[in-house]
C-alpha positions, -999 to 999 in steps of 0.1 A, spaced: 0 0 0 15 34 -11 4 70 -15 19 97 -37 24 129 -17 34 151 -46 3 145 -68 -17 150 -36 -1 184 -29 3 197 -65 -28 183 -82 -51 179 -52 -56 142 -61 -47 114 -36 -41 81 -52 -40 51 -29 -19 25 -46 -29 -10 -36 -8 -38 -51 -5 -75 -47 16 -103 -61 0 -127 -86 30 -148 -96 68 -147 -92 72 -117 -115 37 -104 -119 16 -80 -97 -17 -63 -101 -24 -28 -89 -56 -9 -82 -53 29 -77 -85 47 -65 -81 85 -67 -97 109 -43 -101 146 -51 -89 164 -20 -84 200 -31 -107 221 -54 -80 246 -65 -46 230 -64 -14 247 -76 -11 227 -109 -47 234 -119 -42 272 -121 -5 273 -130 -7 285 -166 -30 311 -181 -58 306 -158 -68 335 -136 -59 330 -100 -83 307 -83 -110 310 -110 -109 273 -121 -119 246 -96 -121 208 -98 -142 182 -81 -149 145 -84 -177 136 -107 -178 100 -92 -189 87 -57 -182 115 -33 -145 124 -35 -137 92 -53 -132 101 -90 -124 66 -102 -96 42 -103 -67 28 -124 -60 -9 -128 -27 -22 -141 -4 -52 -143 33 -49 -132 60 -70 -148 90 -71 -126 126 -75 -141 146 -99 -120 115 -118 -108 112 -101 -73 81 -80 -69 84 -48 -50 122 -46 -55 140 -33 -86 125 -23 -119 89 -27 -130 71 -22 -163 34 -13 -158 6 -12 -183 -31 -6 -176 -62 16 -178 -75 46 -160 -111 58 -156 -113 92 -136 -144 114 -137 -139 151 -130 -161 183 -131 -143 216 -137 -161 249 -128 -152 286 -130 -164 311 -105 -184 342 -112 -186 360 -135 -179 332 -159 -199 305 -141 -190 278 -166 -186 240 -160 -173 210 -179 -175 174 -169 -151 149 -184 -142 113 -178 -105 106 -185 -101 71 -199 -65 63 -207 -43 33 -216 -9 38 -202 26 23 -199 50 32 -172 85 22 -162 93 23 -124 115 14 -97 109 2 -61 132 1 -31 125 -17 2 138 -14 37 120 -39 58 82 -31 56 88 4 41 90 11 4 97 40 -19 86 38 -55 87 61 -85 79 59 -122 74 78 -154 51 69 -183 29 79 -212 -9 76 -214 -32 78 -244 -67 93 -241 -94 68 -252 -123 92 -244 -117 120 -268 -142 148 -261 -140 182 -275 -156 215 -264 -152 249 -279 -174 280 -285 -191 293 -316 -192 329 -327 -221 336 -303 -203 321 -273 -223 289 -272 -206 256 -263 -202 231 -291 -183 198 -298 -177 207 -335 -142 220 -329 -115 227 -355 -90 210 -333 -88 189 -302 -96 211 -272 -117 210 -241 -124 247 -233 -139 264 -203 -148 300 -200 -127 320 -176 -147 352 -180 -184 360 -188 -179 370 -224 -157 339 -232 -129 360 -246 -107 343 -220 -108 305 -220 -87 277 -206 -79 244 -224 -83 214 -200 -64 191 -224 -27 187 -217 -2 202 -242 6 166 -254 -30 157 -260 -42 130 -268 -11 118 -249 -4 126 -213 29 124 -194 27 105 -161 50 107 -130 47 94 -95 67 92 -64 52 70 -37 58 61 -1 43 31 15 44 -2 33 46 -39 23 27 -65 42 
């Protein structure tokens, strides 16, 4: 069992990594994610007006969804050394902007991902980290027509939300690599 303190602090999303060994070199991991902060630093870091954009879970209470993946361990010892993970995510979020824009967008992120990582153990304690790349399977678009009405008929891939009432200032909720997404985690935990 592990948690990622950096994604918790920077993105306001607490992932609880629950992993178990299935075979000598194979593990399965379930990562439910809870939205803990409505306006975390990474949500408003670019062109978004300070504290105008907020996030919340669009799932069961603060639970936005979960990821399920398989870990293939090089060297044949789970929870020690290098691991290759591949799996799927399903996270539902609702984004809102405060007055005067008063706009909202709901989006379910469904991704296939691959990640390379490493684990170290000291008795029952473990540190894990990894980097990877994900591909968005639920490609939704949202932009605005000339009258400021929301439409899904967009010229390019974008998921826009109004940051002001007129819609002259908008934020794109897609990452700059869309439909790809860069993943990183650094986790602390215990092994039973």
